ROSE-4610 file (N, C-alpha, C; in Angstrom, 1 decimal, always signed):
// ROSE-4610
residu = [M/M/M/R/R/R/A/A/A/R/R/R/A/A/A/W/W/W/L/L/L/I/I/I/A/A/A/V/V/V/V/V/V/I/I/I/A/A/A/F/F/F/I/I/I/A/A/A/C/C/C/N/N/N/P/P/P/N/N/N/S/S/S/N/N/N/P/P/P/A/A/A/P/P/P/S/S/S/P/P/P/E/E/E/P/P/P/L/L/L/A/A/A/A/A/A/D/D/D/Q/Q/Q/T/T/T/L/L/L/S/S/S/F/F/F/P/P/P/I/I/I/A/A/A/Q/Q/Q/D/D/D/V/V/V/A/A/A/D/D/D/F/F/F/D/D/D/P/P/P/A/A/A/L/L/L/I/I/I/S/S/S/S/S/S/A/A/A/A/A/A/D/D/D/V/V/V/D/D/D/V/V/V/L/L/L/R/R/R/N/N/N/V/V/V/F/F/F/S/S/S/G/G/G/L/L/L/Y/Y/Y/R/R/R/F/F/F/D/D/D/D/D/D/R/R/R/L/L/L/H/H/H]
num = [1/1/1/2/2/2/3/3/3/4/4/4/5/5/5/6/6/6/7/7/7/8/8/8/9/9/9/10/10/10/11/11/11/12/12/12/13/13/13/14/14/14/15/15/15/16/16/16/17/17/17/18/18/18/19/19/19/20/20/20/21/21/21/22/22/22/23/23/23/24/24/24/25/25/25/26/26/26/27/27/27/28/28/28/29/29/29/30/30/30/31/31/31/32/32/32/33/33/33/34/34/34/35/35/35/36/36/36/37/37/37/38/38/38/39/39/39/40/40/40/41/41/41/42/42/42/43/43/43/44/44/44/45/45/45/46/46/46/47/47/47/48/48/48/49/49/49/50/50/50/51/51/51/52/52/52/53/53/53/54/54/54/55/55/55/56/56/56/57/57/57/58/58/58/59/59/59/60/60/60/61/61/61/62/62/62/63/63/63/64/64/64/65/65/65/66/66/66/67/67/67/68/68/68/69/69/69/70/70/70/71/71/71/72/72/72/73/73/73/74/74/74/75/75/75/76/76/76]
x = [-13.2/-12.5/-13.6/-14.9/-16.1/-16.5/-16.3/-16.9/-15.8/-14.7/-13.1/-13.7/-13.8/-14.0/-15.4/-16.5/-17.6/-17.3/-16.6/-16.2/-15.5/-14.5/-13.6/-14.3/-15.3/-16.5/-16.9/-17.6/-18.4/-17.4/-16.7/-15.5/-15.2/-14.8/-14.8/-15.8/-16.9/-18.2/-18.6/-18.3/-18.8/-17.8/-16.3/-15.4/-15.5/-15.8/-16.1/-17.8/-18.4/-19.8/-19.8/-18.9/-19.0/-18.5/-19.4/-19.2/-18.6/-18.1/-17.0/-15.7/-15.4/-14.2/-13.2/-13.7/-13.2/-13.8/-12.9/-13.9/-13.4/-14.6/-14.4/-12.9/-12.2/-11.4/-11.8/-11.3/-11.7/-11.4/-12.1/-11.5/-10.9/-9.8/-8.4/-9.1/-9.2/-9.3/-8.5/-9.4/-8.8/-7.9/-6.8/-6.2/-6.9/-6.6/-7.3/-6.9/-5.9/-5.4/-5.8/-6.9/-7.0/-6.1/-5.1/-4.6/-3.8/-3.8/-2.6/-1.7/-0.6/+0.4/+1.8/+2.1/+3.4/+3.9/+5.2/+6.2/+6.0/+6.0/+6.1/+6.9/+7.4/+9.1/+8.9/+8.1/+7.7/+6.0/+5.8/+4.4/+3.8/+2.7/+1.9/+1.6/+1.8/+1.5/+0.1/-0.5/-1.9/-2.7/-4.1/-4.9/-5.6/-6.1/-6.5/-5.8/-6.5/-5.7/-5.3/-6.3/-5.8/-4.7/-4.0/-3.0/-1.7/-1.4/-0.3/+0.7/+1.9/+2.9/+4.3/+4.1/+5.7/+4.9/+6.1/+5.9/+5.5/+6.0/+5.6/+4.1/+3.6/+2.1/+1.1/+1.7/+0.9/+0.8/+2.0/+2.1/+1.1/+0.7/+0.1/-1.8/-1.8/-3.0/-3.6/-2.8/-3.3/-3.8/-2.9/-3.6/-4.6/-5.0/-6.3/-7.4/-7.3/-8.2/-8.7/-7.9/-7.8/-9.3/-9.7/-10.9/-12.4/-12.0/-13.1/-13.8/-13.3/-13.9/-13.7/-14.5/-14.3/-14.7/-14.0/-14.8/-15.7/-16.8/-17.4/-17.1/-17.7/-17.6/-17.1/-17.8/-17.8/-16.7/-15.6/-14.7/-15.2/-16.6/-17.2/-17.1]
y = [+154.4/+155.6/+156.0/+156.4/+156.8/+155.8/+154.5/+153.4/+153.4/+153.5/+153.4/+154.3/+155.6/+157.0/+156.8/+156.1/+156.0/+154.9/+154.0/+152.7/+153.0/+154.3/+154.5/+155.4/+156.0/+157.3/+156.2/+155.3/+154.5/+153.9/+153.3/+152.7/+153.7/+154.9/+156.2/+156.6/+156.4/+157.0/+155.7/+154.7/+153.3/+153.3/+153.7/+153.7/+154.9/+155.9/+157.1/+157.0/+156.1/+156.5/+155.1/+154.0/+152.9/+153.2/+153.3/+153.6/+152.9/+151.7/+150.8/+151.0/+151.4/+151.7/+153.0/+153.7/+154.8/+154.4/+153.9/+154.0/+155.6/+155.9/+156.9/+157.0/+157.8/+157.6/+157.8/+157.0/+157.0/+158.5/+158.8/+160.2/+160.0/+160.6/+160.6/+160.9/+160.4/+160.8/+162.2/+163.4/+164.3/+164.1/+165.0/+165.0/+165.6/+165.0/+165.3/+167.1/+167.6/+168.8/+169.5/+170.4/+171.2/+172.9/+172.6/+174.3/+174.5/+175.3/+175.8/+176.9/+176.8/+177.5/+178.0/+179.2/+179.7/+180.8/+180.6/+182.0/+183.0/+184.1/+185.5/+186.2/+186.8/+187.2/+188.5/+189.4/+190.8/+190.8/+191.9/+192.1/+192.7/+192.3/+193.0/+194.6/+195.7/+196.7/+197.1/+196.7/+197.0/+195.9/+195.5/+195.0/+195.4/+196.6/+197.1/+196.8/+195.9/+195.6/+197.2/+198.2/+199.5/+200.4/+199.5/+200.5/+199.6/+198.4/+197.6/+198.2/+197.9/+198.7/+197.8/+196.6/+195.7/+194.4/+194.0/+192.5/+191.5/+191.5/+190.4/+191.2/+192.3/+192.4/+192.0/+192.0/+191.3/+189.7/+189.1/+187.7/+187.2/+187.9/+187.7/+187.8/+188.9/+189.3/+188.4/+188.2/+187.5/+186.0/+185.0/+184.0/+184.5/+185.6/+185.6/+186.0/+186.7/+187.3/+186.1/+185.2/+184.8/+183.7/+183.5/+182.3/+183.3/+184.6/+185.2/+186.1/+185.7/+186.4/+185.7/+186.0/+185.4/+185.8/+185.3/+186.4/+185.6/+186.1/+185.3/+185.3/+184.6/+184.5/+186.1/+187.2/+188.7/+189.3/+188.5/+189.3/+190.4/+190.3/+191.0/+190.2]
z = [-105.6/-105.0/-103.9/-104.2/-103.5/-102.4/-102.7/-102.2/-100.9/-101.2/-100.0/-99.0/-99.6/-98.6/-97.7/-98.5/-97.7/-96.6/-97.0/-95.9/-94.8/-95.2/-93.9/-93.1/-93.6/-92.7/-92.0/-92.7/-91.6/-90.8/-91.1/-89.8/-88.8/-89.1/-88.5/-87.5/-88.0/-87.1/-86.0/-86.6/-85.7/-84.7/-84.8/-84.1/-82.8/-83.4/-82.5/-81.6/-82.4/-81.6/-80.7/-80.8/-80.1/-78.7/-77.3/-76.0/-75.2/-75.8/-74.8/-75.6/-76.9/-77.2/-76.1/-75.7/-74.6/-73.4/-72.4/-71.1/-70.6/-69.9/-68.7/-67.7/-67.7/-66.8/-65.3/-64.5/-62.9/-62.3/-61.6/-61.2/-59.8/-59.8/-58.8/-57.5/-56.1/-55.0/-54.7/-53.8/-53.5/-52.5/-52.1/-51.2/-49.7/-48.7/-47.3/-47.1/-47.4/-47.0/-48.6/-49.2/-50.1/-50.1/-49.4/-49.6/-50.3/-51.2/-52.1/-51.3/-51.4/-50.9/-51.8/-51.7/-52.1/-51.9/-51.9/-51.4/-51.4/-50.9/-51.2/-51.0/-51.8/-51.7/-50.4/-50.9/-50.2/-49.7/-48.6/-48.7/-50.0/-49.9/-51.0/-50.7/-51.6/-51.5/-51.4/-52.7/-52.6/-53.1/-52.6/-53.2/-54.1/-54.5/-55.6/-57.0/-58.0/-59.3/-59.8/-59.6/-60.4/-59.9/-58.8/-58.0/-58.0/-58.7/-58.0/-58.7/-58.0/-58.4/-58.9/-58.7/-58.7/-59.1/-59.8/-60.3/-59.5/-58.3/-57.2/-56.8/-57.2/-56.4/-57.9/-59.0/-60.1/-59.9/-59.8/-59.5/-58.5/-57.6/-56.2/-56.8/-57.1/-57.3/-58.7/-59.9/-60.4/-59.9/-59.4/-58.6/-57.7/-57.0/-56.2/-57.2/-58.1/-59.1/-60.1/-60.6/-61.4/-61.8/-60.8/-60.6/-60.7/-60.3/-60.4/-61.3/-62.3/-63.7/-64.9/-66.0/-67.0/-68.3/-69.7/-70.5/-71.5/-72.6/-72.8/-74.1/-75.4/-76.7/-77.3/-76.6/-77.3/-76.5/-75.6/-74.7/-73.7/-73.4/-72.2/-71.0]
């Protein structure tokens, strides 16, 4: 039983470590125009995240500020 488990572990390690078994995907070419646009139903009342008052403002500000910060492992 242990010999089978050892053999299976060796085979899995060999397959996982074989560089030719999983070729890296080729990157897709980027579009010439890198503009992201989406419709806004109403004007944004305020761009201060502490003063937003409507769901439409939350959606817009979430898209604006989402790439400007991130949490670390300790949520700081």
